[in-house]
N, C-alpha and C positions, 0 to 999 in steps of 0.2 A: 474211345476211352473216358470220354466226359461222363459220359451216362454211366459208366461203371463206377466213376466215383461220386456222383452224386446217388446211386443205390447205396454206396457203401455208407454214406454219411445217414441216409433216412435208415440204415438197417440200423448203424450205432445208436442212431437218437432213441430208438424205439428199443434196445436195447438196457437203454440208461433211464429211459423211463418205465419199464418193467423194472428196473431194478428196482427203482424210486419204490413204484408201486408197492414192490415186495416188503421193501425197508419198512414202509409206513404199516404194512399187514403184518408183522411179527414184532410190532413197537410191544414194548410191557408197560405197566403203569411207572414204572421208574424213568422213563425215557420221557413221559409229559407231566409226570407231579414229583414234585420236590418234597412237600410235606403237607399235612392234614393234622390240624387242631380242633378241639370242640371245647366251647366254653358254653354254659349257661350265664345270662347277663347276671349282674348284679341288681339290676332295678325292676327286674320281672322273670319270674320262674318259670314261666312258658315258654319264653325266647332263646335260642342257640344258635350263637356264632359261630358258624363253620370257616375258619381261615385257612385258605388252600394257596400254595405257591406252585404256579406251571412253569414249566420249564420252555414252553413255547406258547404260542396262540392255538386256543384250546376252546371246544364247546363241551360243555358239563351240565350235568342236573345232578341231583343229590335223592338217593330212596332210602327213606327212615320207616323204622316200625319198630312198633313194642318189640322187646327182645323173645318173650316169650309169646308172640302171635304174630307170626310173619303175614298171616291172612289181612291185617289192616296197613300194608305195605302202602306209604303215597311218594310222589315222587314229584319234585319241584320241574318248573319248567327249563328250557335249556336258557342258558346265558353262556356268553362270550368274556374271555379274559385272558390276559398274559401278564404274568408276573402273579403278584399278589392279590388276592381276590377273597371277600366276605361275603357268606349268604348264611342268612338267617334264616334258620327254622321256626314254626310256628305250627299252630293247632296241635299242641303236645296236650298230654296228660300230666298232671301234675305229681310229684314223686312217684314216678316210672322210669324203669330203664329204657332205652331206645339203641338200637344197632343202625347205622347208616354205612352207605357205602356211595362211591363216587363213580359215575358212568361219564367217561372222558371220550372225545373223538377228536384227530386231528389229522388233516387228510380223507386220505382211506381207511385209516386203523382207528378202532376203537377198543376201548380197556376199560375195566372195571377194576375198581382199587379193593384194598383189602377192606374187611368188615371192622367197622369202628364202634363205638359205644359211648354214651353219655348218660346221664340221669337227671331229670329234672327234679325242681325244689318242691315240696308243700306248698299249697297256696300260702299269702300273706293272711292273716286272720281277718282282716276288713273286707276282702272278696268277697262278693255275694257267693253261696253255694247253695245248690238246687238237688230237692229229693224226688225221684220217681216213687208215689204212694201209691199208685194204680194202673195196672197194666194188664192189658186184656190183647194186644199183639204180639204174636208169633215173630212175625218179622220186625227189622228195626227199618227205622224211616230215616234215608239218607239224610245231609245236609247239616245245617247249623240254623241256631235259634239265638238272635240278639236278644237281651234286654239291657236294663241300665240300673243303676242305683239313685234313686232320685234324691235322697238325702245327704249328707256329707259323710264322710269322703264318697265324693261322686263315682261310679264306675261305669264302662262300658264289658259285657260280657257277653262271650259266645259258648254255648253250649251243645252237645250230640242230643239226641232225643232221647237219651236216657237218663238227662239232667248233669253230665259230666261237666267242668267246665274245661275247656281247651284255649280259651284265651280270654287276655282281660287287660284293662288298662285303666289305672287310677287317673282321673281328670281333674281331682284334687278339689273342682268346684261341682256344687250339686248337678244333677245333669237332666234338663227337662225333657229333652228328646234326644233320639239317636236312629239315625238310619246308615245302612250300608250300602254301596255299588258296588255288586261284584264285576262290573265291566273295569273298573279302575282300583280296585282294593282300595276303597277310602272309605271310610265313617265320616260322618257329618253330624254336628252335635250342637245344641243351643245350651248355654253351660249358665251356672251362676242366678244371682239373683238382683234384676235391674232395681238400682234406689228409688225410681221414678213410680214403678209400675208393678203389682201382683201380676205373678205367673209368667213375668218376663223375665229372659234372661239377659245378662249383660256381655256375654261373648258368643260369637257364633267361632266353629273349630273344626277345620277339614284335616284331618290325620290319616296316614296309610297304615296298612296292614304289620307294620315293622313300629309302630309307636311314632314315628317322624310326623313332625306339623307341616301340611302343608299350606294351610290358612289358619291367621289367629288374628278375630277383629272383635273390637269393641263394638258394640251394638248401637250405644249412643242413642241417637233418638228413633231410631229404627222400631224399636219396641220388638221383637222377635218372641215368639211363644209358640207352643206345641206342634210344629211341623218345619222340617226342614228335609229337603228330598236334591236329589241331582238329577239334570232334565238330560234328554238324550245329546245336549249339544254341548255336554259338561258345564252349564252354570246352574247354580244353587235356588230353587224357590224355598219360601220361607214364607208362615202364616205370621202376620204382625198388627198390633196395634195401630190405629190411624187416629189422632186428637182432633177434634174439630169444633169450633165454636157455635155455639146456636143459643137464640133466643126462645128460653121454654119456661117464659113467666105466665103463659097459657096453662101450664100446666104445675103451676106452684114454685117455678125455679126461678132462676136469675136470668139476665137478659143476654149474660155472657157466657153460660154453662158450658164446661168442657164435656163434649161426647166422646168417649171411647170405643170407635166401630172398628171394623177390621177388614184387613185386605190382605195381597200377598203381594210379595216384592221379588222381581227377578236380579241375583246378582251373578258376577262373573266371579271366576276362580281367585281371584284377585281380591273381591270385598266390594269391588264398583258396583254401586247401583245400576242395573240398564231399563229395568220397567216396574212401575207399581201401578197397582189396581186398587179401589177399595169400594166399598158396599154404600156409599151416601150416594151415587148416581142413581141405585137401584132404589132404595128406602129413607125415608127423611124422618127424624128422632122427633122433627115438631109434629108428627101424623102419629105417634106413639102416645097414648094418654099414659100410658104407665112407667112412661122414660123418667120419672122422679121416685118411683116408687123402688122397694126392693125385690130382687130378683125371688122369686115365690117358693123356687126350690132350692135356696140357700138360706132361709131363714133357719132351719137349723145348726147353722154351722158358728161356730166360734165367732169368726168375723163375716157377717154377712154381705153380701153385694147389692150396690144399687145399678139399675139397669143404666144409668149414665156412664157410670164408671166402668160398665164392661157390657154392652149395649146389646150384641148379638151373639158374641163369644164362639166364634169360630175356632175349629179345634183340628181340622184337616185340610187339607189341598193335593192334589193329585192331578195325573192329567192321562187322556187316552191317547191311540197311536197317530191321532190327526193333531194333537197338540192341543185338545180344548182344556182347560179346567173344572173340576170339580170340587164345590169346598163343602163342607157341614159344617151349620151354625146351631148350636145344642142349643140354646134357648128358644130356637124358634121351631125346634125339633124338625129341620127343612136341610135337604141337599139340591146345593145350586151348581148349575153348569153355565160357565161361563166361555163366552168365545174366545176363542184365542187372538183373532184378529182384531175385533173392534171391540171387545172388552162388556159388550152386551151381554145381561144375563139372559138365556135362552130359556130356560125354566127352574120351575122351584117345586121339589117334591115334596110333599110332608102335610104335616098341618097347616092349613090355611095357605097352603101353596097355590098354584095356576096349571097343575096337573092333576086329572082324575085318578084317585086312587082308592082302594077300599080301605076301611077306616080299620081294618087289624094290621093295615101295613104302616099305620102311625108308629111315631117314636117317642118313648119317653128317656130324652136323654140320646145324642145321635153322635156318634165318634167314625172316624177312620174310613175315609170312601176309597176303596180299591178299585178302580175300572177295570174291567172283564173284557170289554170292547167297547166301542162307541156306543153310548147312551143302555148301557148295563153296568151295572156299579153294586159289588157287595160293600156292608157295610155293617157296622153294630149299631144295633139298637139296647141301649143299655137297661130298659127297663124298671127306670127308678122307681115309676107310678106301681109298679104291676112287681118288682123284686124280680123279675127274671131277664136275664141280659139274651138277647137273638141276634142270630146272622141272619140278614135279610138280604135277598138280591132286588133292585129296581130296574125293570126291563122298561124302558121308556118309549112310546112312539109319538114325536113329537108332531107328526100331520093330524092326529088325531087327540091329543092332548091327554093322553091316559097313557097308565104306568101297569105293568104287570107286576106280581110279586110272585118270581122265580122261586127262591127259597124261602123259607121261613123254620130256623131250627134253634130250639132254646136250650139253654143251658139252665141245670136245677138251681134252686135257690141259691144254696150253698156256695154256690162256684161263679155264682152270677157277679156282677160289679156295677154300682150305680154310676158311677164316673169313669173316664178315660175309656183303658180298654181296646182290643183291636181282632178282628180275624181275615185269615187268609185261608185259599183255596191250597191244599197239596196234591197235584194230580189233578182226578176226576172225582174222586172218591172219599177225600178226607179234606176235613176243616181244621185249622188250630186256631184256637182262641188264646189270647193274652188277657187273661183276665184280672186287672188291678188290684184288685181291693182284697180278694182273698191270697195275692201273691201266686197266682197259678196259672200254667200253659195247659191248656186242655185239648185233646186232639178227639175228636168225633169223627165218624161217618156220618154223609148227607141226611141221615135222616135224625141224627143227634146221639146216637148212642156212643156212651162215652168209650175211648177205648186207651185212653192214657191220661193221665194227671200227673204233672211235677210242678212241685211247690219250692216257694225260697221262703226268706224272712225280709225282704226287702222290698216295698212297690216298686214295681216297674210301670213308666205310662201305655209301654205296648209291649209287645213278643213278636218280633220281625223273623221270619222265616226265609231262609239263604239256601236256594237248593246245593249251590256248589261254590267253592271257593279254591281258585286254581292261583298258582303264584310262583 
């Protein structure tokens, strides 16, 4: 009798469980969702808040697409909510109608809401815009390109490969340099003008994809310039000036001249300094007979620069998969590798460096170290004396103290930039140049044939290619 009773209880439980599962299986959107509303933000034409009220704990994502082209459909990552939730859609085209629907699940039930719509607003008049002026590509290039507006009002923008702005943020201050980290969907920027030092920003800002500030820090006596990146451990890496006092009377200076050299600083995400490195252990300004002279290539500028006030002019820092650092020094025309543990300079590639390399690999203005792997680095030769900007890859053999030139791709004179600029590889068969002075993004094949050119009205220190953004 007891066995029959237990069997009956088990049978009843299974019936109840089956009924619950069947109830979940026939849920409708109205069983999970009370309301859905959309609103284009007042402070940004390309951010749309979707406000959803859920009736029970629900996992959801949002699918959205231009109403006239469902092939461009995107879907947000899954999120969890109960009650009221607000999701922000980004990476939208201006002045375009979009459709969207909600994909929701609870238990074993999955539902798709009705289709709703919204229309983004036109871009504000001061947002940088870009135009594709040359195209020899049949296929589209996936991903996004980050550029900045370096004057006021300073902007960070993301465009697609055709030059359409899909994301922007008014930073109010001039943007010296900015980078994006797709692992955390955060932007890193050096902003403003430091009252004590040219080229230097007075603020460091970290901001997420939705415009929320993660870190806002006055730079103070850090003097950051030309570079800010996120490291794999979440810390920030910046290039910064380092002032030191030296007796330069042997070169016509005073006994307590301030020499502004360069280094890099690692900060945590709260802005606390964790580690600092500078150039003075490797080079001594008292050994430089030009230290009290004008930097030769700046003599044509309205405000020429003196070596003691900007001795080596570092303009990028990056790292390889082992965590070692690579810096470019513009006045020296050298690439340095710096050991992550000891801080020792392992080698210097370039004019008057300690690595043997062909003269054709020398640079005339050097920028943007992009390690492809350990001791193999893609970089920009501005070509300021040749008036021809090139992408170069140095492949260094530390044992033999020699380097091979694996890539040498030149831009035509009209698309070259004597200062700043960047280059990246896209896949195995394409390069993307950010050429600052002509305000252009240029796509070429690996032999230098121009495939696409997009131009703007404002100079950007670099152009950064981002293959994918998921949020």
